[in-house]
VEXPAVO-620561 format. One line per 2 residues: number of its first residue (from 1); for each residue x, y, z of N, C-alpha, C, O. Coordinates in nm, 4 decimals. Example, Ala and Ser with C-alpha at 12.3 -4.5 7.8 and 13.67 -1.06 7.14 Angstrom:
residues 2
1> 1.3190,-0.5690,0.7800,1.2300,-0.4500,0.7800,1.3200,-0.3300,0.7800,1.4236,-0.3319,0.8465 | 1.2850,-0.2250,0.7080,1.3670,-0.1060,0.7140,1.2900,0.0030,0.7870,1.3409,0.1138,0.8039
//
This chain:
residues 194
1> -1.0081,1.3896,-0.1445,-1.0277,1.2460,-0.1619,-0.9661,1.1707,-0.0449,-0.8747,1.2192,0.0218 | -1.0192,1.0499,-0.0216,-0.9634,0.9671,0.0852,-0.8158,0.9345,0.0586,-0.7661,0.9377,-0.0540
3> -0.7503,0.9030,0.1699,-0.6086,0.8564,0.1656,-0.6051,0.7068,0.1487,-0.7080,0.6403,0.1608 | -0.4906,0.6540,0.1214,-0.4752,0.5078,0.1128,-0.4997,0.4483,0.2481,-0.4526,0.4984,0.3502
5> -0.5765,0.3373,0.2470,-0.6015,0.2646,0.3726,-0.6397,0.1238,0.3377,-0.6321,0.0853,0.2210 | -0.6813,0.0441,0.4368,-0.7164,-0.0932,0.4169,-0.8476,-0.0975,0.3334,-0.9436,-0.0274,0.3652
7> -0.8501,-0.1790,0.2283,-0.9758,-0.1903,0.1512,-1.0872,-0.2422,0.2385,-1.0682,-0.3325,0.3199 | -1.2050,-0.1828,0.2199,-1.3219,-0.2258,0.2972,-1.3629,-0.3676,0.2641,-1.4071,-0.4433,0.3505
9> -1.3474,-0.4021,0.1374,-1.3797,-0.5425,0.0978,-1.2809,-0.5891,-0.0060,-1.2081,-0.5100,-0.0660 | -1.2798,-0.7202,-0.0259,-1.1896,-0.7824,-0.1219,-1.2637,-0.7892,-0.2529,-1.3471,-0.8767,-0.2762
11> -1.2296,-0.6920,-0.3396,-1.2983,-0.6799,-0.4720,-1.2210,-0.7616,-0.5779,-1.1131,-0.8155,-0.5533 | -1.2826,-0.7668,-0.6952,-1.2155,-0.8374,-0.8090,-1.0767,-0.7705,-0.8395,-0.9801,-0.8394,-0.8721
13> -1.0704,-0.6408,-0.8284,-0.9453,-0.5672,-0.8578,-0.8385,-0.6045,-0.7559,-0.7222,-0.6256,-0.7903 | -0.8811,-0.6123,-0.6274,-0.7859,-0.6484,-0.5262,-0.7399,-0.7896,-0.5505,-0.6215,-0.8183,-0.5328
15> -0.8274,-0.8788,-0.5899,-0.7877,-1.0196,-0.6191,-0.6963,-1.0217,-0.7424,-0.6002,-1.0986,-0.7448 | -0.7230,-0.9409,-0.8432,-0.6371,-0.9331,-0.9588,-0.4933,-0.8909,-0.9214,-0.3964,-0.9489,-0.9705
17> -0.4814,-0.7914,-0.8358,-0.3527,-0.7487,-0.7905,-0.2835,-0.8612,-0.7163,-0.1670,-0.8909,-0.7426 | -0.3562,-0.9256,-0.6214,-0.2964,-1.0302,-0.5411,-0.2561,-1.1511,-0.6180,-0.1506,-1.2091,-0.5922
19> -0.3412,-1.1926,-0.7165,-0.3093,-1.3129,-0.7944,-0.1931,-1.2903,-0.8877,-0.1251,-1.3845,-0.9284 | -0.1707,-1.1657,-0.9213,-0.0498,-1.1319,-0.9988,0.0794,-1.1383,-0.9203,0.1886,-1.1391,-0.9771
21> 0.0657,-1.1429,-0.7906,0.1840,-1.1466,-0.6994,0.2057,-1.2888,-0.6479,0.3167,-1.3417,-0.6537 | 0.1005,-1.3488,-0.5983,0.1067,-1.4857,-0.5405,-0.0132,-1.5584,-0.6034,-0.1246,-1.5498,-0.5519
23> 0.0092,-1.6290,-0.7133,-0.1010,-1.7041,-0.7757,-0.1584,-1.8088,-0.6783,-0.0865,-1.8648,-0.5955 | -0.2851,-1.8325,-0.6902,-0.3538,-1.9340,-0.6135,-0.3549,-1.9041,-0.4593,-0.3715,-1.9958,-0.3789
25> -0.3377,-1.7794,-0.4214,-0.3469,-1.7452,-0.2803,-0.4310,-1.6190,-0.2694,-0.4367,-1.5402,-0.3637 | -0.4941,-1.5996,-0.1595,-0.5782,-1.4821,-0.1399,-0.5411,-1.4094,-0.0128,-0.4845,-1.4680,0.0794
27> -0.5735,-1.2800,-0.0082,-0.5394,-1.2021,0.1120,-0.6410,-1.2262,0.2238,-0.7497,-1.2784,0.1990 | -0.6063,-1.1892,0.3434,-0.6970,-1.1991,0.4572,-0.6715,-1.0793,0.5480,-0.5645,-1.0185,0.5452
29> -0.7723,-1.0471,0.6284,-0.7616,-0.9332,0.7193,-0.6888,-0.9798,0.8461,-0.7123,-1.0884,0.8990 | -0.5978,-0.8899,0.8923,-0.5147,-0.9169,1.0133,-0.5330,-0.7984,1.1042,-0.5258,-0.6838,1.0599
31> -0.5572,-0.8256,1.2349,-0.5707,-0.7116,1.3260,-0.4401,-0.6391,1.3492,-0.3327,-0.6993,1.3486 | -0.4507,-0.5096,1.3695,-0.3310,-0.4318,1.4024,-0.3262,-0.4203,1.5541,-0.4190,-0.3699,1.6173
33> -0.2162,-0.4678,1.6108,-0.1894,-0.4626,1.7552,-0.0529,-0.4016,1.7764,0.0443,-0.4725,1.8026 | -0.0453,-0.2698,1.7650,0.0795,-0.1929,1.7620,0.1494,-0.2145,1.8992,0.0862,-0.2069,2.0045
35> 0.2786,-0.2410,1.8938,0.3638,-0.2454,2.0089,0.4196,-0.1039,2.0306,0.4555,-0.0357,1.9347 | 0.4267,-0.0607,2.1566,0.4701,0.0740,2.1874,0.6082,0.1129,2.1376,0.6347,0.2301,2.1110
37> 0.6958,0.0146,2.1251,0.8320,0.0401,2.0797,0.8420,0.0269,1.9247,0.9463,0.0617,1.8692 | 0.7393,-0.0213,1.8544,0.7463,-0.0487,1.7134,0.7586,0.0867,1.6392,0.6949,0.1857,1.6751
39> 0.8398,0.0862,1.5386,0.8646,0.2089,1.4546,0.7827,0.1996,1.3247,0.7771,0.0944,1.2611 | 0.7178,0.3150,1.2858,0.6477,0.3152,1.1605,0.7412,0.2856,1.0445,0.8561,0.3297,1.0435
41> 0.6914,0.2107,0.9466,0.7727,0.1806,0.8289,0.8849,0.0822,0.8473,0.9649,0.0615,0.7561 | 0.8927,0.0204,0.9651,1.0050,-0.0714,0.9940,0.9471,-0.2081,1.0332,0.9883,-0.2660,1.1337
43> 0.8516,-0.2599,0.9542,0.7860,-0.3839,0.9935,0.8812,-0.5023,1.0047,0.8667,-0.5839,1.0958 | 0.9767,-0.5134,0.9157,1.0654,-0.6318,0.9209,1.1488,-0.6346,1.0506,1.1526,-0.7373,1.1184
45> 1.2173,-0.5204,1.0867,1.2883,-0.5203,1.2136,1.1924,-0.5328,1.3352,1.2250,-0.5987,1.4339 | 1.0788,-0.4711,1.3264,0.9774,-0.4770,1.4368,0.9417,-0.6231,1.4656,0.9476,-0.6698,1.5794
47> 0.9039,-0.6939,1.3570,0.8625,-0.8347,1.3773,0.9804,-0.9205,1.4219,0.9614,-1.0107,1.5035 | 1.1009,-0.8964,1.3719,1.2181,-0.9686,1.4130,1.2359,-0.9555,1.5653,1.2597,-1.0544,1.6346
49> 1.2242,-0.8353,1.6147,1.2373,-0.8098,1.7589,1.1315,-0.8844,1.8392,1.1610,-0.9449,1.9423 | 1.0036,-0.8789,1.7886,0.8955,-0.9448,1.8541,0.9199,-1.0941,1.8645,0.8924,-1.1536,1.9687
51> 0.9714,-1.1565,1.7580,0.9994,-1.2980,1.7580,1.1102,-1.3288,1.8605,1.1002,-1.4274,1.9335 | 1.2160,-1.2452,1.8667,1.3197,-1.2710,1.9646,1.2706,-1.2558,2.1111,1.3129,-1.3300,2.1997
53> 1.1819,-1.1595,2.1335,1.1322,-1.1353,2.2699,1.0229,-1.2232,2.3133,1.0167,-1.2588,2.4310 | 0.9304,-1.2630,2.2201,0.8088,-1.3342,2.2576,0.7886,-1.4660,2.1869,0.6881,-1.5334,2.2096
55> 0.8820,-1.5046,2.1013,0.8670,-1.6301,2.0224,0.7735,-1.6073,1.9035,0.7491,-1.4944,1.8611 | 0.7235,-1.7158,1.8530,0.6383,-1.7073,1.7324,0.7180,-1.7047,1.6067,0.8322,-1.7507,1.6048
57> 0.6609,-1.6518,1.4999,0.7283,-1.6512,1.3705,0.7097,-1.5174,1.2982,0.6146,-1.4442,1.3255 | 0.7979,-1.4873,1.2093,0.7867,-1.3734,1.1193,0.7214,-1.4263,0.9920,0.7676,-1.5242,0.9334
59> 0.6109,-1.3588,0.9490,0.5408,-1.3954,0.8260,0.5526,-1.2799,0.7248,0.5023,-1.1702,0.7492 | 0.6169,-1.3045,0.6156,0.6420,-1.1996,0.5181,0.5385,-1.2070,0.4052,0.4866,-1.3140,0.3731
61> 0.5107,-1.0931,0.3476,0.4118,-1.0850,0.2372,0.3917,-0.9418,0.1958,0.4853,-0.8625,0.1858 | 0.2646,-0.9113,0.1718,0.2303,-0.7763,0.1210,0.1044,-0.7273,0.1919,0.0054,-0.7988,0.2075
63> 0.1140,-0.6011,0.2338,-0.0062,-0.5326,0.2837,-0.0707,-0.4652,0.1626,-0.0033,-0.4049,0.0791 | -0.2033,-0.4774,0.1558,-0.2752,-0.4215,0.0426,-0.3463,-0.2985,0.0839,-0.4252,-0.2988,0.1784
65> -0.3181,-0.1901,0.0116,-0.3825,-0.0603,0.0386,-0.4742,-0.0233,-0.0755,-0.4532,-0.0678,-0.1883 | -0.5747,0.0567,-0.0490,-0.6628,0.1081,-0.1515,-0.6792,0.2569,-0.1313,-0.7048,0.3044,-0.0206
67> -0.6637,0.3299,-0.2415,-0.6831,0.4777,-0.2419,-0.8105,0.5014,-0.3185,-0.8099,0.5041,-0.4415 | -0.9222,0.5189,-0.2455,-1.0542,0.5477,-0.3026,-1.0770,0.4551,-0.4230,-1.0532,0.3345,-0.4167
69> -1.1244,0.5163,-0.5338,-1.1404,0.4378,-0.6532,-1.0268,0.4708,-0.7535,-1.0450,0.4682,-0.8752 | -0.9077,0.5022,-0.6948,-0.7939,0.5433,-0.7736,-0.7017,0.4249,-0.8053,-0.6763,0.3935,-0.9216
71> -0.6525,0.3603,-0.6992,-0.5624,0.2470,-0.7207,-0.5597,0.1571,-0.5990,-0.5975,0.1969,-0.4888 | -0.5143,0.0350,-0.6213,-0.4808,-0.0551,-0.5126,-0.3327,-0.0791,-0.5244,-0.2761,-0.0772,-0.6337
73> -0.2675,-0.1029,-0.4054,-0.1233,-0.1083,-0.4016,-0.0773,-0.2149,-0.3039,-0.1312,-0.2229,-0.1935 | 0.0164,-0.2940,-0.3386,0.0766,-0.3934,-0.2500,0.2126,-0.3445,-0.2078,0.2960,-0.3105,-0.2918
75> 0.2364,-0.3406,-0.0744,0.3623,-0.2963,-0.0121,0.4192,-0.4132,0.0646,0.3490,-0.4771,0.1430 | 0.5486,-0.4419,0.0419,0.6193,-0.5429,0.1146,0.5955,-0.5236,0.2680,0.6080,-0.4127,0.3200
77> 0.5620,-0.6312,0.3360,0.5241,-0.6136,0.4735,0.5453,-0.7416,0.5529,0.5482,-0.8496,0.4940 | 0.5603,-0.7328,0.6849,0.5790,-0.8484,0.7684,0.4858,-0.8400,0.8864,0.4668,-0.7319,0.9421
79> 0.4278,-0.9497,0.9256,0.3436,-0.9568,1.0440,0.3968,-1.0641,1.1371,0.4835,-1.1429,1.0991 | 0.3451,-1.0671,1.2584,0.3897,-1.1605,1.3595,0.2830,-1.2693,1.3754,0.1634,-1.2420,1.3850
81> 0.3328,-1.3965,1.3779,0.2481,-1.5101,1.4116,0.2848,-1.5467,1.5544,0.3986,-1.5864,1.5795 | 0.1919,-1.5345,1.6489,0.2147,-1.5673,1.7919,0.2439,-1.7161,1.8050,0.2171,-1.7926,1.7123
83> 0.2992,-1.7587,1.9200,0.3260,-1.8994,1.9445,0.1909,-1.9796,1.9382,0.1925,-2.1005,1.9151 | 0.0797,-1.9142,1.9580,-0.0504,-1.9839,1.9479,-0.1060,-1.9820,1.8057,-0.2147,-2.0341,1.7806
85> -0.0333,-1.9233,1.7148,-0.0699,-1.9233,1.5697,-0.1544,-1.8054,1.5215,-0.1967,-1.8033,1.4059 | -0.1795,-1.7075,1.6081,-0.2581,-1.5883,1.5681,-0.1698,-1.4845,1.4994,-0.0614,-1.4521,1.5480
87> -0.2172,-1.4324,1.3857,-0.1464,-1.3256,1.3135,-0.1805,-1.1909,1.3704,-0.2961,-1.1648,1.4037 | -0.0799,-1.1030,1.3826,-0.1039,-0.9680,1.4269,-0.0046,-0.8770,1.3554,0.1106,-0.9153,1.3348
89> -0.0480,-0.7571,1.3172,0.0369,-0.6549,1.2614,0.0783,-0.5636,1.3766,-0.0067,-0.4957,1.4341 | 0.2032,-0.5605,1.4105,0.2499,-0.4924,1.5284,0.3042,-0.3515,1.4913,0.3416,-0.2753,1.5804
91> 0.3085,-0.3178,1.3644,0.3668,-0.1946,1.3172,0.2626,-0.0877,1.3000,0.1576,-0.1136,1.2411 | 0.2891,0.0384,1.3521,0.1900,0.1446,1.3353,0.1837,0.1930,1.1929,0.2830,0.1893,1.1202
93> 0.0622,0.2404,1.1519,0.0419,0.2885,1.0149,-0.0064,0.4353,1.0200,-0.0510,0.4860,1.1228 | 0.0053,0.4989,0.9040,-0.0231,0.6432,0.8945,-0.1619,0.6821,0.9328,-0.1815,0.7874,0.9936
95> -0.2599,0.6010,0.8996,-0.4010,0.6422,0.9216,-0.4655,0.5705,1.0377,-0.5882,0.5676,1.0478 | -0.3861,0.5127,1.1255,-0.4399,0.4482,1.2445,-0.5298,0.3300,1.2208,-0.6268,0.3084,1.2935
97> -0.4958,0.2501,1.1144,-0.5796,0.1357,1.0820,-0.5910,0.0378,1.1985,-0.4969,0.0203,1.2759 | -0.7049,-0.0242,1.2097,-0.7330,-0.1239,1.3104,-0.7077,-0.2637,1.2568,-0.6864,-0.3577,1.3334
99> -0.7103,-0.2769,1.1237,-0.6798,-0.4067,1.0564,-0.6207,-0.3753,0.9229,-0.6437,-0.2686,0.8660 | -0.5435,-0.4701,0.8726,-0.4845,-0.4580,0.7385,-0.5298,-0.5745,0.6559,-0.5762,-0.6751,0.7097
101> -0.5171,-0.5625,0.5243,-0.5400,-0.6729,0.4325,-0.4020,-0.7234,0.3958,-0.3209,-0.6496,0.3398 | -0.3748,-0.8505,0.4277,-0.2415,-0.9058,0.4144,-0.2384,-1.0235,0.3213,-0.3239,-1.1116,0.3312
103> -0.1418,-1.0284,0.2299,-0.1201,-1.1395,0.1391,0.0117,-1.2076,0.1776,0.1186,-1.1488,0.1613 | 0.0050,-1.3274,0.2271,0.1236,-1.4012,0.2653,0.2016,-1.4422,0.1376,0.1420,-1.4834,0.0381
105> 0.3336,-1.4300,0.1428,0.4171,-1.4606,0.0285,0.5432,-1.5368,0.0815,0.6374,-1.4761,0.1323 | 0.5403,-1.6666,0.0677,0.6530,-1.7505,0.1139,0.7845,-1.7211,0.0428,0.8917,-1.7548,0.0929
107> 0.7759,-1.6576,-0.0752,0.8986,-1.6277,-0.1525,0.9567,-1.4899,-0.1128,1.0659,-1.4537,-0.1564 | 0.8851,-1.4163,-0.0326,0.9332,-1.2795,0.0069,1.0504,-1.2961,0.1030,1.0382,-1.3638,0.2051
109> 1.1630,-1.2349,0.0707,1.2825,-1.2365,0.1532,1.3325,-1.0937,0.1666,1.3729,-1.0309,0.0688 | 1.3291,-1.0449,0.2868,1.3823,-0.9073,0.3100,1.5266,-0.9119,0.3482,1.5654,-0.9789,0.4439
111> 1.6053,-0.8412,0.2740,1.7524,-0.8391,0.2953,1.8060,-0.6970,0.3228,1.9242,-0.6680,0.3044 | 1.7154,-0.6118,0.3668,1.7564,-0.4758,0.3980,1.7443,-0.3746,0.2818,1.7655,-0.2546,0.2987
113> 1.7092,-0.4285,0.1629,1.6944,-0.3413,0.0450,1.5464,-0.3053,0.0292,1.4597,-0.3780,0.0778 | 1.5174,-0.1960,-0.0371,1.3838,-0.1502,-0.0664,1.3200,-0.2549,-0.1624,1.3822,-0.2956,-0.2605
115> 1.1997,-0.2958,-0.1331,1.1200,-0.3790,-0.2222,1.0120,-0.2934,-0.2850,0.9297,-0.2363,-0.2134 | 1.0101,-0.2830,-0.4171,0.9169,-0.1949,-0.4858,0.7720,-0.2337,-0.4643,0.7389,-0.3523,-0.4601
117> 0.6844,-0.1334,-0.4503,0.5440,-0.1608,-0.4387,0.4906,-0.2015,-0.5728,0.5505,-0.1717,-0.6762 | 0.3761,-0.2707,-0.5720,0.3097,-0.3106,-0.6918,0.1707,-0.2452,-0.6968,0.0934,-0.2543,-0.6014
119> 0.1401,-0.1788,-0.8100,0.0159,-0.0976,-0.8156,-0.0722,-0.1380,-0.9275,-0.0249,-0.1875,-1.0298 | -0.2002,-0.1180,-0.9109,-0.3019,-0.1446,-1.0141,-0.4053,-0.0323,-1.0138,-0.4667,-0.0058,-0.9104
121> -0.4249,0.0316,-1.1237,-0.5229,0.1461,-1.1381,-0.6616,0.0859,-1.1250,-0.6894,-0.0248,-1.1711 | -0.7505,0.1662,-1.0578,-0.8919,0.1280,-1.0511,-0.9787,0.2124,-1.1402,-1.1005,0.1945,-1.1437
123> -0.9162,0.3071,-1.2145,-0.9829,0.3948,-1.3025,-0.9063,0.4006,-1.4321,-0.7874,0.3689,-1.4364 | -0.9735,0.4408,-1.5371,-0.9032,0.4499,-1.6696,-0.8416,0.5900,-1.6894,-0.8022,0.6246,-1.8008
125> -0.8333,0.6687,-1.5843,-0.7746,0.8020,-1.5922,-0.6274,0.7965,-1.6374,-0.5479,0.7184,-1.5851 | -0.5937,0.8813,-1.7357,-0.4564,0.8925,-1.7795,-0.3691,0.9541,-1.6651,-0.2508,0.9219,-1.6543
127> -0.4260,1.0388,-1.5838,-0.3554,1.0994,-1.4739,-0.3111,0.9945,-1.3716,-0.2003,1.0003,-1.3183 | -0.3997,0.8994,-1.3459,-0.3677,0.7902,-1.2513,-0.2650,0.6975,-1.3153,-0.1762,0.6482,-1.2458
129> -0.2741,0.6734,-1.4403,-0.1751,0.5925,-1.5126,-0.0358,0.6567,-1.5081,0.0659,0.5895,-1.4909 | -0.0357,0.7891,-1.5243,0.0907,0.8657,-1.5130,0.1493,0.8561,-1.3717,0.2690,0.8339,-1.3536
131> 0.0609,0.8737,-1.2715,0.1043,0.8654,-1.1342,0.1700,0.7299,-1.1059,0.2780,0.7257,-1.0470 | 0.1087,0.6220,-1.1458,0.1598,0.4904,-1.1227,0.2932,0.4708,-1.1931,0.3874,0.4158,-1.1361
133> 0.2999,0.5165,-1.3177,0.4280,0.5076,-1.3916,0.5401,0.5827,-1.3205,0.6518,0.5322,-1.3094 | 0.5103,0.7031,-1.2727,0.6105,0.7862,-1.2024,0.6521,0.7198,-1.0708,0.7711,0.7167,-1.0394
135> 0.5588,0.6676,-0.9945,0.5901,0.6049,-0.8654,0.6713,0.4769,-0.8907,0.7625,0.4455,-0.8142 | 0.6393,0.4047,-0.9952,0.7184,0.2845,-1.0279,0.8607,0.3237,-1.0619,0.9549,0.2545,-1.0232
137> 0.8780,0.4343,-1.1341,1.0117,0.4799,-1.1722,1.0867,0.5232,-1.0476,1.2048,0.4922,-1.0321 | 1.0174,0.5965,-0.9564,1.0835,0.6386,-0.8283,1.1271,0.5160,-0.7483,1.2377,0.5140,-0.6945
139> 1.0405,0.4123,-0.7397,1.0730,0.2902,-0.6681,1.1933,0.2200,-0.7289,1.2802,0.1691,-0.6581 | 1.1967,0.2183,-0.8612,1.3079,0.1550,-0.9307,1.4391,0.2208,-0.8982,1.5385,0.1531,-0.8719
141> 1.4402,0.3512,-0.8997,1.5624,0.4287,-0.8691,1.6039,0.4044,-0.7284,1.7217,0.3785,-0.7033 | 1.5107,0.4115,-0.6322,1.5425,0.3864,-0.4929,1.6002,0.2487,-0.4722,1.6950,0.2296,-0.3961
143> 1.5405,0.1518,-0.5422,1.5898,0.0135,-0.5325,1.7320,-0.0020,-0.5826,1.8082,-0.0842,-0.5317 | 1.7677,0.0782,-0.6835,1.9040,0.0671,-0.7399,2.0045,0.1423,-0.6577,2.1226,0.1078,-0.6607
145> 1.9637,0.2438,-0.5840,2.0549,0.3266,-0.5045,2.0019,0.3418,-0.3649,1.9611,0.4510,-0.3253 | 2.0018,0.2327,-0.2885,1.9436,0.2431,-0.1478,2.0093,0.3551,-0.0688,2.1304,0.3759,-0.0763
147> 1.9267,0.4274,0.0075,1.9776,0.5328,0.0829,2.0124,0.6618,0.0124,2.0577,0.7585,0.0737 | 1.9901,0.6612,-0.1184,2.0215,0.7818,-0.1990,1.8996,0.8455,-0.2631,1.9026,0.8905,-0.3776
149> 1.7912,0.8476,-0.1845,1.6662,0.9026,-0.2334,1.6813,1.0462,-0.2844,1.6064,1.0925,-0.3704 | 1.7815,1.1148,-0.2275,1.8048,1.2533,-0.2675,1.8542,1.2656,-0.4124,1.8514,1.3743,-0.4701
151> 1.8990,1.1543,-0.4706,1.9449,1.1577,-0.6098,1.8292,1.1418,-0.7124,1.8497,1.1509,-0.8334 | 1.7096,1.1181,-0.6600,1.5963,1.1114,-0.7566,1.5705,1.2511,-0.8157,1.5629,1.3484,-0.7408
153> 1.5573,1.2621,-0.9447,1.5365,1.3885,-1.0076,1.4225,1.4675,-0.9446,1.3132,1.4152,-0.9226 | 1.4500,1.5946,-0.9161,1.3464,1.6815,-0.8530,1.2177,1.6893,-0.9346,1.1088,1.6900,-0.8772
155> 1.2280,1.6953,-1.0689,1.1054,1.6972,-1.1495,1.0157,1.5756,-1.1239,0.8931,1.5866,-1.1222 | 1.0789,1.4598,-1.1042,1.0017,1.3383,-1.0801,0.9279,1.3517,-0.9482,0.8072,1.3278,-0.9427
157> 0.9970,1.3891,-0.8426,0.9277,1.4062,-0.7125,0.8177,1.5143,-0.7243,0.7071,1.4964,-0.6732 | 0.8490,1.6249,-0.7912,0.7532,1.7306,-0.8008,0.6250,1.6899,-0.8741,0.5155,1.7273,-0.8320
159> 0.6376,1.6126,-0.9849,0.5227,1.5708,-1.0578,0.4399,1.4697,-0.9803,0.3172,1.4715,-0.9904 | 0.5012,1.3836,-0.9051,0.4293,1.2887,-0.8193,0.3474,1.3676,-0.7185,0.2285,1.3411,-0.7007
161> 0.4089,1.4625,-0.6536,0.3415,1.5414,-0.5519,0.2307,1.6274,-0.6109,0.1253,1.6453,-0.5499 | 0.2558,1.6806,-0.7305,0.1542,1.7589,-0.8035,0.0271,1.6778,-0.8323,-0.0854,1.7226,-0.8102
163> 0.0516,1.5543,-0.8835,-0.0648,1.4658,-0.9155,-0.1370,1.4261,-0.7904,-0.2600,1.4275,-0.7865 | -0.0604,1.3894,-0.6839,-0.1305,1.3541,-0.5585,-0.2105,1.4696,-0.5049,-0.3214,1.4492,-0.4555
165> -0.1580,1.5914,-0.5129,-0.2352,1.7063,-0.4657,-0.3622,1.7228,-0.5475,-0.4677,1.7546,-0.4925 | -0.3529,1.7014,-0.6795,-0.4738,1.7134,-0.7645,-0.5754,1.6078,-0.7220,-0.6943,1.6378,-0.7107
167> -0.5314,1.4873,-0.6988,-0.6205,1.3766,-0.6631,-0.6762,1.3882,-0.5216,-0.7779,1.3269,-0.4891 | -0.6090,1.4671,-0.4374,-0.6599,1.4942,-0.3002,-0.7532,1.6144,-0.2955,-0.8075,1.6476,-0.1901
169> -0.7712,1.6783,-0.4079,-0.8553,1.7964,-0.4131,-0.9997,1.7597,-0.3608,-1.0556,1.6574,-0.4006 | -1.0553,1.8412,-0.2755,-1.1874,1.8225,-0.2224,-1.2918,1.8635,-0.3307,-1.2941,1.9782,-0.3755
171> -1.3770,1.7674,-0.3707,-1.4809,1.7956,-0.4661,-1.6093,1.7320,-0.4144,-1.6081,1.6443,-0.3280 | -1.7198,1.7796,-0.4707,-1.8525,1.7248,-0.4342,-1.8929,1.6251,-0.5430,-1.8346,1.6176,-0.6512
173> -1.9957,1.5498,-0.5071,-2.0423,1.4376,-0.5953,-2.0690,1.4730,-0.7408,-2.0364,1.3960,-0.8312 | -2.1297,1.5926,-0.7638,-2.1667,1.6239,-0.9029,-2.0632,1.7053,-0.9806,-2.0832,1.7386,-1.0974
175> -1.9498,1.7371,-0.9119,-1.8423,1.8065,-0.9793,-1.7577,1.7035,-1.0572,-1.7587,1.5843,-1.0265 | -1.6850,1.7531,-1.1583,-1.5996,1.6636,-1.2356,-1.4861,1.6086,-1.1441,-1.4352,1.6771,-1.0554
177> -1.4524,1.4887,-1.1696,-1.3490,1.4160,-1.0816,-1.2128,1.4787,-1.1099,-1.1778,1.5076,-1.2243 | -1.1369,1.4988,-1.0014,-1.0037,1.5574,-1.0233,-0.9049,1.4689,-1.0923,-0.7969,1.5153,-1.1287
179> -0.9375,1.3405,-1.1128,-0.8466,1.2506,-1.1884,-0.8484,1.2784,-1.3363,-0.7712,1.2185,-1.4112 | -0.9345,1.3677,-1.3802,-0.9464,1.4119,-1.5184,-0.9995,1.3013,-1.6112,-0.9651,1.2951,-1.7292
181> -1.0833,1.2153,-1.5546,-1.1487,1.1112,-1.6360,-1.2613,1.1695,-1.7238,-1.3026,1.1093,-1.8230 | -1.3086,1.2868,-1.6845,-1.4224,1.3461,-1.7565,-1.5538,1.3091,-1.6940,-1.6579,1.3589,-1.7368
183> -1.5531,1.2222,-1.5928,-1.6732,1.1764,-1.5229,-1.6996,1.2599,-1.3993,-1.6094,1.3250,-1.3465 | -1.8217,1.2577,-1.3542,-1.8566,1.3222,-1.2273,-1.7860,1.2430,-1.1142,-1.7654,1.1220,-1.1242
185> -1.7509,1.3137,-1.0098,-1.6754,1.2551,-0.8993,-1.7490,1.1351,-0.8388,-1.6861,1.0343,-0.8065 | -1.8816,1.1448,-0.8231,-1.9563,1.0341,-0.7581,-1.9625,0.9110,-0.8464,-1.9905,0.8018,-0.7971
187> -1.9373,0.9256,-0.9757,-1.9392,0.8095,-1.0677,-1.7968,0.7592,-1.0934,-1.7780,0.6594,-1.1630 | -1.6958,0.8284,-1.0372,-1.5605,0.7902,-1.0666,-1.4849,0.7631,-0.9351,-1.5180,0.6672,-0.8655
189> -1.3854,0.8442,-0.8996,-1.3037,0.8139,-0.7858,-1.3803,0.8277,-0.6504,-1.3375,0.7749,-0.5478 | -1.4923,0.8989,-0.6544,-1.5722,0.9118,-0.5311,-1.6656,0.7994,-0.5053,-1.7353,0.8010,-0.4039
191> -1.6716,0.6981,-0.5938,-1.7570,0.5840,-0.5694,-1.7326,0.5159,-0.4414,-1.8268,0.4659,-0.3800 | -1.6048,0.5105,-0.3949,-1.5734,0.4422,-0.2719,-1.5993,0.5290,-0.1516,-1.5860,0.4805,-0.0392
193> -1.6349,0.6530,-0.1680,-1.6541,0.7462,-0.0541,-1.7926,0.7464,-0.0054,-1.8196,0.8095,0.0968 | -1.8849,0.6798,-0.0709,-2.0261,0.6906,-0.0297,-2.0590,0.5916,0.0791,-2.1728,0.5867,0.1257
//
């Protein structure tokens, strides 16, 4: 199955996720313009450095990811507004995205602590519901004990990885979906792959 990446379009489910975070605001696409010195996963310090070196502003909010027809997820993120007012995401991402879907959040304040992701299932699969519940629990623990990820129970990590591996299983359109919904892949999580 596909990996998490920028949603191709802004669907009702994407809007449902976003309106639950910032009511009366919508996301927009922002081009990715990676700086050579920028570190993956360090958007807040990256943008801070960019503002110090080139001016402009730090804009905080949420990057919206979609994993096929499995889930949409909001991750705390920061982008750079140039002195001319243009938004750019200067931080490199895992899948080489050329643009991100960004939801501005004026209430977002990064103080060095982990900010938990917010997720919404796109399928009624119990396996996906379990995955979201486990990832939420992992994020809660990490938020309570910053820098102590090694204290997360091994069975929790193992089950998250097991479910992810099941959902990444390669299947064809007429085979049953690995999310265990009981539907054919092309009618379930594979809908977004066509």
